[in-house]
C-alpha positions in Angstrom: 1.7 -0.1 -8.1 0.7 -0.4 -11.7 2.7 -1.8 -15.2 1.9 -3.5 -18.2 1.3 -7.4 -18.5 3.3 -9.5 -21.1 2.0 -11.9 -23.7 3.2 -14.8 -21.7 1.4 -13.9 -18.4 -1.6 -13.7 -20.2 -1.9 -16.3 -21.2 -0.5 -18.2 -18.1 -3.1 -15.7 -16.4 -6.1 -16.9 -18.5 -4.7 -20.4 -18.5 -4.7 -20.4 -14.0 -8.0 -18.7 -14.6 -9.1 -22.2 -15.5 -7.9 -24.0 -13.1 -8.1 -21.8 -10.2 -11.4 -20.3 -11.0 -13.0 -23.5 -8.7 -10.9 -22.7 -5.8 -11.9 -19.1 -5.2 -13.9 -18.0 -2.5 -17.4 -16.9 -3.6 -18.4 -13.6 -2.6 -20.1 -13.5 1.2 -22.0 -12.5 3.6 -19.9 -10.9 6.3 -21.0 -11.6 10.0 -20.0 -8.7 12.2 -20.4 -10.1 15.7 -17.6 -12.8 14.0 -15.7 -10.3 13.2 -15.1 -8.5 15.8 -14.6 -11.3 17.9 -11.6 -12.3 15.4 -10.4 -8.7 16.1 -10.7 -9.0 19.4 -8.9 -12.2 18.8 -5.5 -10.7 17.3 -4.7 -14.1 16.5 -5.6 -14.6 12.6 -6.1 -12.5 9.2 -9.4 -11.0 9.0 -11.9 -10.1 5.7 -13.4 -7.4 7.2 -15.1 -5.5 4.4 -15.5 -7.8 1.1 -17.9 -5.6 -0.9 -15.5 -2.8 -2.8 -12.3 -3.2 -5.1 -9.0 -1.9 -3.6 -5.4 -2.1 -4.2 -3.0 -0.7 -1.2 -5.3 0.2 1.6 -4.3 2.5 3.8 -5.5 3.3 7.3 -4.7 5.3 10.4 -6.3 5.7 13.7 -7.7 9.7 13.4 -7.4 12.4 16.0 -11.5 11.2 17.1 -10.3 8.4 17.4 -11.7 6.6 14.0 -10.0 4.3 11.4 -9.6 6.4 8.3 -9.5 4.2 5.2 -8.2 5.2 1.5 -6.2 3.0 -0.9 -6.7 2.8 -4.8 -10.5 2.3 -5.8 -12.9 2.1 -8.3 -15.3 5.6 -9.2 -17.7 5.0 -6.4 -20.3 5.5 -9.2 -18.6 2.2 -10.5 -21.3 -0.7 -9.2 -18.8 -3.7 -8.1 -19.9 -7.4 -9.0 -18.5 -10.2 -10.3 -17.6 -8.6 -13.8 -15.2 -6.4 -12.5 -14.2 -7.7 -9.4 -11.1 -9.1 -10.2 -9.9 -6.5 -12.6 -5.8 -6.0 -12.0 -5.9 -2.2 -12.0 -3.7 -2.7 -15.0 -2.5 -1.2 -18.3 -5.3 -0.6 -20.9 -8.2 -2.6 -19.3 -7.4 -0.4 -15.9 -10.6 0.7 -13.9 -8.8 2.5 -11.5 -10.7 5.5 -11.1 -9.7 8.8 -10.0 -11.1 10.5 -6.8 -10.0 9.5 -3.2 -12.3 7.9 -1.6 -12.4 7.4 2.2 -14.1 5.4 4.7 -14.3 6.2 8.7 -14.6 2.5 11.4 -15.3 3.0 14.9 -14.2 -0.7 15.2 -12.4 -2.1 11.9 -15.4 -3.4 10.8 -18.4 -1.3 10.1 -17.1 0.8 7.6 -18.7 4.6 6.6 -17.8 5.6 3.1 -16.8 9.9 3.8 -17.8 12.2 1.1 -15.4 12.5 -1.5 -12.7 14.5 -0.3 -10.3 15.4 -2.8 -10.3 14.3 -7.1 -7.3 14.8 -9.7 -10.1 17.5 -11.3 -9.3 19.6 -8.3 -5.7 19.3 -7.6 -2.4 21.2 -8.3 -1.8 19.7 -11.9 -5.3 20.5 -12.9 -4.6 24.2 -12.3 -0.5 24.3 -13.5 -1.5 21.8 -16.8 -5.5 22.2 -17.0 -5.1 21.7 -21.2 -4.1 18.0 -19.8 -7.5 17.3 -18.1 -9.4 18.5 -20.9 -7.5 17.0 -23.6 -6.5 13.9 -21.9 -10.0 11.3 -21.5 -11.3 10.9 -17.9 -11.1 7.3 -18.6 -7.2 6.9 -18.5 -6.7 9.1 -15.6 -6.1 7.4 -12.6 -5.2 8.0 -8.7 -3.1 5.3 -7.6 -2.1 4.6 -3.5 -3.1 7.7 -1.4 -2.1 8.1 1.7 -3.6 10.1 5.3 -2.0 12.1 8.3 -2.7 14.1 10.3 0.0 15.9 11.5 0.4 19.1 13.3 -3.3 19.8 13.7 -4.1 19.4 9.7 -5.0 16.3 7.5 -2.2 15.8 5.0 -2.7 13.3 1.4 -0.6 12.4 -1.1 -1.0 10.1 -4.0 0.8 9.2 -7.4 -0.8 9.3 -10.4 0.1 8.6 -14.7 -2.2 10.7 -16.0 -3.8 13.3 -16.7 -0.8 14.6 -16.0 2.5 11.7 -16.4 3.8 11.9 -12.8 1.3 14.4 -11.5 1.6 13.3 -8.2 -0.2 15.7 -5.6 1.0 16.7 -1.8 -2.5 18.3 -0.3 -3.2 20.1 3.0 -6.1 21.3 4.8 -7.0 24.5 5.9 -8.6 23.4 9.2 -8.6 20.2 11.2 -11.0 18.3 8.8 -10.7 16.1 5.8 -12.2 18.4 3.5 -11.9 20.7 1.0 -10.0 23.6 0.4 -6.5 22.2 0.2 -3.0 23.9 -0.5 -0.3 22.1 -2.4 2.7 23.6 -1.1 5.2 22.3 -2.9 3.7 22.5 -6.3 5.7 21.2 -9.0 8.4 19.6 -6.4 6.2 17.0 -5.9 6.2 15.8 -9.1 7.5 12.5 -10.6 7.3 11.2 -6.6 6.1 7.3 -6.7 4.2 5.7 -4.0 4.9 8.8 -1.5 4.4 8.8 2.1 5.6 10.5 5.5 7.0 10.2 8.0 7.4 12.5 11.0 10.2 12.0 13.2 10.4 12.7 17.0 12.3 16.3 16.8 9.2 17.3 14.4 10.5 17.4 11.0 8.9 16.0 8.4 10.4 13.8 6.1 9.3 12.7 2.2 10.1 8.9 1.4 9.5 7.6 -2.5 10.2 5.5 -4.9 12.8 2.3 -4.2 13.6 4.5 -1.5 14.4 8.3 -2.0 13.9 10.5 1.6 14.1 14.2 2.1 13.6 16.5 4.7 10.8 19.3 4.2 11.0 22.8 5.3 9.0 24.1 8.3 6.2 25.8 5.8 6.0 22.5 3.6 7.0 24.2 0.6 10.5 23.6 -0.3 12.8 20.6 0.2 16.4 21.2 3.0 18.9 19.3 1.4 18.5 16.8 -1.7 16.6 13.6 -1.9 19.1 10.7 -1.1 18.5 7.5 -1.4 18.3 5.0 1.6 19.5 0.7 1.0 19.3 -2.3 3.4 22.5 -3.6 3.4 20.9 -6.4 1.9 21.5 -7.2 -2.2 18.4 -8.6 -3.9 19.1 -11.2 -6.4 17.6 -10.6 -9.3 16.8 -12.8 -12.3 19.3 -11.4 -15.1 21.7 -12.8 -12.3 22.5 -9.4 -11.0 22.0 -7.9 -7.7 20.3 -4.9 -7.4 20.1 -2.4 -3.9 16.5 -1.8 -2.6 14.3 -2.7 -0.6 12.2 -3.9 -2.9 10.2 -1.9 -6.0 7.3 -0.1 -4.3 5.0 0.6 -1.6 7.5 2.5 0.6 7.2 3.9 4.5 9.4 4.3 7.3 8.1 4.4 10.8 9.2 4.6 14.1 9.3 2.0 16.5 11.1 2.0 20.2 14.0 3.2 19.1 14.9 2.2 15.6 13.6 3.0 12.3 11.5 0.9 10.8 12.0 1.2 6.8 9.4 -0.6 4.7 8.7 -2.4 1.1 6.8 -4.1 -1.2 8.7 -6.9 -3.7 7.9 -9.6 -5.8 8.8 -13.0 -4.3 10.3 -13.5 -7.6 12.0 -10.1 -7.9 10.5 -10.6 -11.3 7.7 -7.8 -12.0 3.8 -10.0 -11.6 6.2 -13.4 -10.7 4.7 -15.2 -7.1 3.8 -13.4 -4.0 3.7 -9.5 -3.6 5.1 -10.0 -0.2 5.8 -7.0 2.6 10.0 -6.4 3.8 11.7 -4.6 6.6 15.3 -2.9 8.1 16.3 -1.2 10.4 17.8 1.9 11.2 18.9 4.2 14.5 18.6 6.8 12.4 15.8 8.4 9.4 18.4 8.2 6.6 20.0 4.9 7.5 22.5 3.0 7.3 19.7 0.6 7.0 20.4 -2.7 7.9 19.6 -6.6 6.3 16.6 -7.0 4.1 14.0 -8.7 6.5 10.6 -10.7 6.1 7.5 -9.0 7.4 4.8 -11.0 5.4 3.8 -13.1 2.6 1.1 -11.5 0.1 1.4 -8.1 3.1 3.1 -5.8 0.0 1.8 -2.7 -0.1 0.2 -3.2 2.8 -0.6 -0.3 5.7 1.5 -2.0 9.4 -0.2 0.5 11.8 -1.9 0.2 15.3 -5.2 0.3 16.8 -6.5 2.0 20.0 -5.1 -1.0 21.9 -1.8 -0.7 20.8 -1.3 -3.9 18.4 0.0 -4.3 15.4 -2.1 -5.0 11.9 -1.2 -4.9 8.4 -3.8 -4.1 6.1 -3.7 -7.0 2.8 -5.5 -6.8 -0.4 -5.8 -8.8 -3.4 -3.2 -8.5 -6.0 -2.7 -11.6 -8.9 -3.3 -12.9 -11.9 -5.6 -15.3 -11.0 -7.9 -15.5 -8.7 -7.6 -16.5 -4.6 -5.9 -19.3 -4.1 -7.4 -22.1 -1.6 -4.9 -21.6 1.8 -4.6 -25.5 1.8 -1.4 -26.4 1.7 -0.1 -22.8 0.8 3.0 -22.6 3.1 4.6 -25.3 0.4 3.2 -24.2 -2.4 5.6 -22.6 -5.2 3.5 -19.8 -7.0 6.5 -18.6 -9.5 4.4 -18.8 -12.4 2.1 -15.8 -11.8 1.2 -12.9 -9.7 -0.9 -14.9 -6.7 -2.0 -14.5 -3.4 -4.9 -15.6 -1.2 -6.4 -12.6 -0.5 -9.9 -12.0 -1.6 -10.8 -9.2 -3.3 -11.2 -6.4 -0.5 -10.6 -5.5 2.6 -8.3 -8.1 4.8 -6.2 -7.1 8.2 -4.0 -9.6 8.8 -2.7 -9.4 12.9 1.2 -8.5 13.6 3.6 -9.7 16.0 5.6 -6.2 17.0 8.5 -6.9 19.3 11.0 -4.2 20.7 13.7 -7.1 22.0 16.3 -5.4 24.8 18.9 -4.9 22.6 16.7 -2.6 20.9 16.3 -4.5 18.2 12.2 -4.9 16.3 11.4 -7.5 15.3 8.3 -8.2 13.0 6.2 -11.4 11.3 2.3 -11.8 10.6 0.8 -14.0 13.4 -1.5 -16.0 10.8 1.1 -18.7 9.8 -0.3 -18.3 6.0 1.0 -15.2 5.9 4.6 -15.8 8.3 7.0 -17.5 6.7 8.7 -17.1 2.7 7.2 -19.5 0.6 9.1 -21.9 -1.5 9.2 -18.9 -4.8 10.8 -16.3 -2.4 15.0 -15.3 -3.9 16.1 -14.6 -0.7 16.6 -16.7 1.9 15.7 -15.5 5.4 
């Protein structure tokens, strides 16, 4: 989600930027008719919105039969242009904003921006530590990886942030059935330091908070406290790290759990090399019979799908959101399936919102199989450390 670029990585990134700049697709005027046809076909990745900067795009089908989109974004008043198009959103140069922007769509193609429902200045921490909001420059305020959930007739949102209060994440709940203020913040300080938080409501009605890599805890019925202590859940597969050691974990960020069939599916994000900002940013998953595990082996969901949202459209088909996350402009897709990307962070995703169709199957034994339908996303690259 956020991190630092080393001097060596910056040098490599600048060099590769020059080398790949000519391969980067230019801004385009999207053909709505063709996009609708591509969405209907559910066969290949579709760039549906290319006029804004976004990371960690999250989509939910709301109670009004509209799709809602949010994510890590720049401020609404910041004009999107070529100069800021490939801002990586990290470090001192980050242009990540501090407002939770939301768009609505009926067809996944035409997106209308809503009035901003929430920003950091109206959250729990603005009331809890108001001095931080006057002392810390707004240019360093960042609202990262927001998610939207509609549970028990109310909207819930949650996000992470490094500033103005370090670890000052918010968990907000609407007071009615509309995604609009005022919001309540029932967990208060308990929500501090919850990195890339997510929610799942189980079939028995219990709501669980998931965060980090990976911790899970049940929320009380009034959502004001934890039931028990957070517990770690891991795939059974250990990851090979650059230092030669093996570590537990689905990845390092962008975690979520969804129930598909009778199985609980733990999703997580990691770089193909297991080294920060080197290789492709990928999505992985593991299966369990219970929400708290134990989870089975770490499996490959898709290349370039890191911190994407697996979601179902109203027809029941599965998609995953994808976005630009790299140190260089997007790569040409020609030969990408066999290209080693380990030198630095690289992707084929254009800036904007890309939707990648998924083949999600519940097999006869109850096992869930997940695979991207577009071949450019479906297979690990040669830079993938784990062998699948």
